[in-house]
C-alpha positions as CSV (number, residue, x, y, z in Angstrom):
1,X,189.2,60.8,90.3
2,X,186.0,58.7,89.9
3,X,186.7,55.4,88.2
4,X,184.9,52.2,87.4
5,X,187.2,49.5,86.0
6,X,185.6,46.3,84.7
7,X,187.1,42.9,84.3
8,X,188.3,41.9,80.9
9,X,186.7,40.4,77.7
10,X,185.1,37.1,78.1
11,X,184.2,34.3,75.6
12,X,182.1,31.4,76.8
13,X,180.1,28.6,75.4
14,X,176.3,28.5,75.7
15,X,175.1,26.9,78.9
16,X,178.2,28.1,80.8
17,X,178.5,30.8,83.5
18,X,180.5,33.8,84.1
19,X,181.0,36.6,86.7
20,X,181.8,40.1,85.7
21,X,183.4,42.5,88.2
22,X,183.7,46.2,88.4
23,X,186.0,47.9,90.9
24,X,185.1,51.5,91.8
25,X,187.0,54.4,93.3
26,X,186.7,58.1,93.9
27,X,183.2,58.1,95.4
28,X,181.3,56.5,98.2
29,X,178.8,53.7,97.7
30,X,176.9,55.0,100.7
31,X,174.5,57.2,98.7
32,X,175.1,55.8,95.3
33,X,173.5,52.9,93.5
34,X,175.6,50.6,91.3
35,X,174.3,48.8,88.3
36,X,174.9,46.7,85.2
37,X,173.8,47.5,81.7
38,X,174.4,45.9,78.4
39,X,174.2,46.8,74.7
40,X,174.0,44.3,72.0
41,X,174.7,45.2,68.3
42,X,171.9,47.2,66.9
43,X,170.0,47.4,70.1
44,X,169.5,49.9,72.9
45,X,171.4,50.0,76.1
46,X,169.3,48.2,78.7
47,X,169.4,48.1,82.5
48,X,170.0,44.5,83.8
49,X,170.3,45.1,87.5
50,X,171.1,47.6,90.2
51,X,172.0,47.4,93.9
52,X,171.8,49.9,96.7
53,X,174.4,50.5,99.3
54,X,172.3,48.5,101.8
55,X,172.0,45.6,99.5
56,X,168.6,46.0,98.0
57,X,168.6,44.6,94.4
58,X,166.4,45.3,91.4
59,X,166.3,43.5,88.1
60,X,165.2,44.7,84.7
61,X,162.1,43.3,83.0
62,X,164.1,41.3,80.5
63,X,166.3,39.7,83.1
64,X,165.3,36.2,84.3
65,X,166.6,34.3,87.2
66,X,169.9,33.7,85.5
67,X,171.3,37.1,86.6
68,X,172.5,37.9,90.2
69,X,174.1,41.2,91.3
70,X,176.2,41.6,94.4
71,X,178.7,43.9,95.9
72,X,181.7,43.7,98.2
73,X,182.0,46.8,100.3
74,X,185.5,46.0,101.5
75,X,186.7,45.4,97.9
76,X,184.8,48.4,96.5
77,X,183.5,46.0,93.8
78,X,180.2,45.2,92.2
79,X,179.6,41.8,90.5
80,X,177.3,40.3,88.0
81,X,176.8,36.6,87.9
82,X,175.2,35.1,84.8
83,X,174.3,31.5,84.6
84,X,173.0,29.3,81.7
85,X,174.4,31.7,79.1
86,X,172.7,32.0,75.8
87,X,174.0,33.4,72.5
88,X,171.5,36.2,72.9
89,X,173.6,37.4,75.9
90,X,176.4,38.4,73.6
91,X,176.8,42.2,74.2
92,X,179.1,44.8,75.7
93,X,178.4,45.0,79.4
94,X,178.8,48.2,81.4
95,X,178.8,48.9,85.1
96,X,177.6,52.3,86.2
97,X,177.3,54.4,89.3
98,X,174.3,56.7,89.7
99,X,171.8,58.2,92.2
100,X,168.5,56.5,92.3
101,X,166.5,59.4,90.9
102,X,168.3,59.4,87.5
103,X,168.2,55.7,86.7
104,X,166.7,54.8,83.4
105,X,165.8,51.3,82.1
106,X,166.8,51.9,78.5
107,X,168.7,54.4,76.4
108,X,170.2,54.7,73.0
109,X,173.8,54.3,74.3
110,X,175.4,53.4,77.6
111,X,176.9,56.8,78.5
112,X,174.2,58.8,80.1
113,X,176.0,62.0,81.3
114,X,173.7,62.4,84.3
115,X,175.3,59.3,85.8
116,X,178.2,59.6,88.2
117,X,180.4,57.4,86.0
118,X,180.4,54.4,83.6
119,X,182.9,51.5,83.3
120,X,184.8,51.1,80.1
121,X,182.6,48.2,78.8
122,X,183.4,44.5,78.7
123,X,182.7,42.4,75.6
124,X,180.9,39.1,76.4
125,X,180.7,36.6,73.6
126,X,178.6,33.5,73.9
127,X,179.1,30.8,71.3
128,X,177.1,27.7,70.4
């Protein structure tokens, strides 16, 4: 069974940092990209970052230097580090597994059926 299981809900103060994790199983990362999306209330689902099996990373246009994606092959886990958090980072964050040719930068919701799988979503709340 294909699964992506994200770490739990996070509440932090503005200016702080956090690391989200997503453990995957049921498929090989060898031919699959892993990525992070987020969806804020009333906004579209947007791609933040993705990483290939050999470690190449890509970041969305809206992402600044505050975001870093990484993966641990031995742990079957993908991570997203976010520094200097801002209230505007408040959103539900999703990890996803997909093949490179189907990736989209933005969609109405974070559940594109052409993707291999999605995580359950993690609420991140940044307060002032």
